[in-house]
N, C-alpha and C positions, 0 to 999 in steps of 0.2 A: 503494499499500500504506499502511500504518501509519506508515511512516518519510518519506514524501512523495516516494517513487520514482513514476515512472510504469511501469504494470504493462502488457503486450502480451496482450491477450484475443484476438488472431485465433486462428481455427481451434479455439476453444473452446467447449465445451456446458455451459452452466450450466442445470441443473435445480434448479426451484423447486416446492416443494408448499406446499397451503394446503387447509382445508376451508372457504374463503370462500363457495365456491359451492356448497355442499352443500345448502342449502335450495332451490337453484333447478333440482337435476337436473332433477325430475319435467316441469318445464317445456322441457326441451330436447327431448324425445320428439317425432319427427317433423321437427325442423329439420334443414338441411341444414348441412355446415361451416361454411361462410361465415358463415351466420345467427348459429351456435352463437359463432362468434369475435367478430363485432360485440357482440353481446348480452352476452357474459362481459366484454369489454373496458369496456364502458359501464357495466356494475355495478359492476367494480373501481373506478371513477372515482366512481359515487356512493357506494361504500364508503368514500371517503377516499383511496384510492391516488392520489397525482399523476399527472396525464397525463403528465409525462417519464417515468416509470417505466413505466407501462402501455404507452406507445408504443414501449418497447425491448423487449417481449416478441415474439418472432416467432410463436409458435404456442401453443396452449391446447390439452391435451389432457385429456379428459373420462375420468375412471376411474369407473366406476359399481359400486353395490355388488354383489356377488357373492351369488348364491342359494345356499340350504342343498345343493341337488342338484348345482351347480358345486363347492360345496366338498368334497363327497364323491367328486366325479371327480378331483379334485386330490389328496386324501388317496390 
């Protein structure tokens, strides 16, 4: 923590959000999940994220933009 104490993150879920992959979403159509995971990790490194950070991410979940029809159904 900020006081120099060790913090136990066992059994902890950390959720991070980013729009960094927004420009690539159209390229993921038709890819299987493993291929998407590899591609996203590689691109994060290319965008300047350190490998030490990227390698600690267990899973990447892609959220696609919803359509107007889906919005109507939600409302």
